[in-house]
C-alpha positions as CSV (number, residue, x, y, z in Angstrom):
1,X,93.7,100.4,109.4
2,X,91.3,102.8,108.6
3,X,89.7,102.5,112.3
4,X,93.2,103.6,113.6
5,X,93.5,106.3,111.1
6,X,90.0,107.7,112.4
7,X,91.1,107.2,116.1
8,X,94.4,109.1,115.1
9,X,92.5,112.2,113.8
10,X,90.4,112.2,117.0
11,X,93.1,112.0,119.5
12,X,96.6,112.4,117.7
13,X,98.5,112.6,120.9
14,X,97.9,108.8,121.4
15,X,99.6,107.9,118.5
16,X,102.4,110.4,118.1
17,X,104.9,108.0,119.9
18,X,104.3,105.3,117.6
19,X,106.0,106.6,114.6
20,X,108.9,104.6,113.2
21,X,112.1,106.5,114.6
22,X,115.1,104.8,114.3
23,X,116.9,106.3,117.2
24,X,113.9,105.3,119.6
25,X,113.6,102.0,118.3
26,X,117.6,101.6,119.3
27,X,117.8,103.7,122.1
28,X,114.8,102.5,124.3
29,X,113.8,99.0,122.5
30,X,110.3,100.6,121.6
31,X,109.8,97.7,119.1
32,X,106.1,98.3,118.9
33,X,106.9,101.2,116.7
34,X,108.3,98.8,114.2
35,X,104.6,97.4,113.7
36,X,102.2,100.1,114.5
37,X,104.1,102.6,112.7
38,X,103.1,100.9,109.3
39,X,99.4,101.1,110.3
40,X,99.1,104.9,111.0
41,X,98.9,107.5,108.2
42,X,99.6,111.2,107.7
43,X,96.2,112.2,106.1
44,X,93.2,111.0,104.4
45,X,94.9,110.9,101.0
46,X,97.9,109.1,102.3
47,X,95.5,106.6,103.6
48,X,93.2,106.1,100.6
49,X,96.2,105.9,97.9
50,X,97.8,103.1,100.0
51,X,94.6,101.2,100.4
52,X,93.6,101.2,96.8
53,X,97.1,100.2,96.0
54,X,96.8,97.4,98.5
55,X,93.5,96.4,97.3
56,X,95.1,95.4,93.9
57,X,98.2,94.1,94.8
58,X,96.9,92.1,97.7
59,X,93.7,90.4,95.8
60,X,96.4,88.8,93.4
61,X,98.9,87.5,95.8
62,X,96.2,86.3,98.1
63,X,94.5,84.3,95.6
64,X,97.9,82.7,94.5
65,X,99.3,82.1,98.1
66,X,95.9,81.6,100.2
67,X,94.7,83.8,103.0
68,X,96.6,82.5,105.9
69,X,99.9,82.6,104.0
70,X,99.2,86.2,102.7
71,X,98.4,87.4,106.3
72,X,101.9,85.9,107.5
73,X,103.4,87.3,104.4
74,X,102.2,90.9,104.9
75,X,103.2,90.6,108.6
76,X,106.7,89.3,107.9
77,X,107.3,92.1,105.0
78,X,106.0,94.6,107.5
79,X,108.7,93.6,110.2
80,X,111.2,93.2,107.7
81,X,110.8,96.4,105.9
82,X,110.9,98.7,109.1
83,X,113.9,96.8,110.6
84,X,115.7,97.2,107.5
85,X,115.1,101.0,107.9
86,X,116.4,100.8,111.3
87,X,119.6,98.7,110.3
88,X,120.2,100.9,107.2
89,X,119.6,104.2,109.5
90,X,122.2,102.8,112.0
91,X,124.6,101.8,109.4
92,X,124.7,105.3,107.7
93,X,125.2,107.0,110.9
94,X,127.8,104.8,112.4
95,X,129.6,103.9,109.2
96,X,129.2,107.1,107.1
97,X,128.7,110.0,109.6
98,X,125.2,110.4,108.2
99,X,123.3,110.7,111.7
100,X,120.3,112.5,109.8
101,X,118.0,109.2,109.0
102,X,118.5,108.2,112.7
103,X,116.3,110.9,113.8
104,X,114.0,110.6,110.9
105,X,110.2,109.6,112.1
106,X,107.8,108.1,109.3
107,X,104.6,106.5,109.3
108,X,102.6,104.5,106.7
109,X,102.3,101.2,104.8
110,X,103.9,102.3,101.6
111,X,107.2,100.1,102.3
112,X,105.0,96.9,102.5
113,X,103.3,97.9,99.0
114,X,106.8,98.3,97.4
115,X,107.6,94.8,98.7
116,X,104.5,93.3,97.4
117,X,105.2,95.0,94.2
118,X,108.5,92.9,93.8
119,X,106.4,90.0,94.8
120,X,103.9,90.5,91.8
121,X,106.3,91.6,89.3
122,X,109.7,90.3,89.8
123,X,109.3,87.5,87.1
124,X,107.3,89.7,84.3
125,X,108.4,89.8,81.0
126,X,106.0,92.5,80.1
127,X,106.7,96.3,80.0
128,X,105.0,98.9,82.3
129,X,104.3,102.6,82.0
130,X,105.1,104.5,85.1
131,X,104.4,108.5,85.1
132,X,104.9,108.2,81.5
133,X,108.2,106.1,81.4
134,X,108.0,103.0,79.8
135,X,110.3,100.3,81.3
136,X,110.5,96.4,82.0
137,X,107.7,95.6,84.8
138,X,110.2,93.9,86.9
139,X,112.1,97.0,87.4
140,X,109.0,99.5,87.7
141,X,109.5,99.6,91.5
142,X,112.7,101.3,91.2
143,X,111.8,104.0,88.9
144,X,108.4,104.6,90.7
145,X,110.9,104.9,94.2
146,X,112.6,108.0,92.3
147,X,109.4,109.5,90.8
148,X,107.7,109.4,94.2
149,X,110.7,111.0,95.6
150,X,110.8,114.0,93.7
151,X,106.9,114.1,93.2
152,X,106.4,114.0,97.2
153,X,109.5,115.0,98.8
154,X,108.0,114.5,102.1
155,X,107.8,110.8,101.5
156,X,110.1,108.3,103.1
157,X,112.7,107.7,100.4
158,X,114.6,105.1,102.5
159,X,111.1,103.3,104.1
160,X,110.1,102.8,100.2
161,X,113.6,101.5,99.2
162,X,114.1,99.0,102.1
163,X,110.3,97.9,101.2
164,X,111.9,97.0,97.7
165,X,114.8,95.4,99.4
166,X,112.2,93.4,101.8
167,X,110.5,92.3,99.0
168,X,113.8,90.9,97.1
169,X,114.9,89.2,100.4
170,X,111.5,87.5,100.4
171,X,111.5,86.3,96.7
172,X,115.1,85.0,96.7
173,X,115.0,83.4,100.1
174,X,113.5,79.8,99.9
175,X,114.1,78.9,103.6
176,X,111.7,82.0,104.3
177,X,109.1,81.0,101.7
178,X,109.0,77.7,103.6
179,X,108.8,78.8,106.8
180,X,105.8,80.8,106.0
181,X,104.1,78.2,104.1
182,X,104.8,75.8,106.7
183,X,103.6,78.3,109.5
184,X,100.1,78.7,107.4
185,X,99.6,75.1,107.0
186,X,100.0,74.8,110.9
187,X,97.6,77.9,111.5
188,X,95.3,76.4,109.4
189,X,95.1,72.9,110.9
190,X,95.0,74.7,114.2
191,X,91.9,76.6,113.2
192,X,90.5,73.6,111.9
193,X,90.7,72.0,114.8
194,X,88.8,74.9,116.7
195,X,86.0,75.9,114.6
196,X,85.7,72.9,112.1
197,X,86.7,72.3,108.7
198,X,87.9,75.2,107.0
199,X,86.5,76.1,103.2
200,X,89.0,74.6,100.7
201,X,89.4,78.4,99.1
202,X,91.3,79.1,102.6
203,X,93.1,76.0,102.5
204,X,96.9,77.4,102.4
205,X,98.9,74.1,102.7
206,X,99.5,74.4,99.0
207,X,99.2,77.4,96.3
208,X,96.1,77.8,95.1
209,X,95.8,76.7,91.5
210,X,96.1,79.3,88.7
211,X,93.1,81.1,87.1
212,X,91.9,80.4,83.8
213,X,92.8,83.0,81.0
214,X,89.5,84.3,81.0
215,X,89.8,85.4,84.7
216,X,89.7,89.2,85.1
217,X,92.0,89.2,87.9
218,X,95.1,87.5,86.2
219,X,98.5,88.5,86.5
220,X,100.3,90.9,84.4
221,X,102.2,88.3,82.6
222,X,99.3,86.2,81.9
223,X,97.1,88.8,80.9
224,X,99.7,90.2,78.2
225,X,100.3,86.3,77.0
226,X,96.4,86.0,76.6
227,X,96.4,89.2,74.6
228,X,99.1,88.5,72.0
229,X,97.5,85.2,71.5
230,X,94.2,86.7,70.8
231,X,95.8,89.5,68.6
232,X,97.6,86.6,66.9
233,X,94.3,84.5,66.2
234,X,92.6,87.9,65.0
235,X,95.1,88.8,62.4
236,X,95.6,85.1,61.2
237,X,93.5,84.6,57.9
238,X,90.6,82.4,58.5
239,X,91.3,78.6,57.5
240,X,88.4,76.3,55.8
241,X,86.8,73.7,57.9
242,X,87.9,70.0,56.9
243,X,84.5,69.2,56.1
244,X,84.0,72.1,53.5
245,X,87.4,71.7,51.6
246,X,87.0,70.3,48.3
247,X,89.9,68.5,46.9
248,X,90.4,69.5,42.9
249,X,90.9,66.3,41.7
250,X,87.3,65.1,42.4
251,X,84.8,65.6,39.7
252,X,81.3,67.2,40.3
253,X,79.7,63.9,39.6
254,X,81.8,61.9,42.1
255,X,81.2,64.9,44.7
256,X,77.5,64.3,44.3
257,X,77.6,60.7,44.5
258,X,79.5,61.0,47.9
259,X,77.1,63.4,49.0
260,X,74.0,61.1,48.3
261,X,75.9,58.2,50.1
262,X,76.4,59.9,52.9
263,X,73.3,61.6,53.6
264,X,70.8,58.9,51.7
265,X,69.7,57.7,54.9
266,X,68.1,61.0,55.8
267,X,66.0,61.3,52.7
């Protein structure tokens, strides 16, 4: 992605025809725009912001899915997100007489990042702070969509929204998840047949086991639950050790006799 961005800075005329423009995709069947447009960014800050966001979301999801399935999932979300942009633009132009989105061009990976955010947080019971607003984590993507639109008016609102929709389609489509899982397993076996056995860490035939509670890369839900448990243990009054408890009905002489009987062999 960075290599493409560097080349775009050197020869922008080569990459100009690859922005995502629904009119070009539909009118000229220029399907390469659906994929290539997601790998091109407007400027350095656009690229760096997306890379940092992708690093955090991608690491957590890759650990749970496995490398190959995560790769297929990202590719699927990229195509699905940009296909939804084209479909929504056509629907608005033909059904609601709003041709503007049909001729708007956009680039960037942000739509996929919104989709990955949905995958990470759709079941989270915790709360998050989005630009100072405290909301349930599973709805944070929607608030971030609105806030970014006002802070960065040039951003693609429809592209980000379609990314969220693509994330929900993946989450609630068991068939899509099954297909990607089977595809990752088949790809793993194919690679294994060519280059030899693959390390168990890259085995994607089944989800990877969850991390231990002490891992620094756990999900938001696991982290919140662990912090609550630690806070409870810290605030709970200390309990006496069973060996240190002394029943009130035992006399001091009886207690001395029991201690001598217990430790007599060591004297």
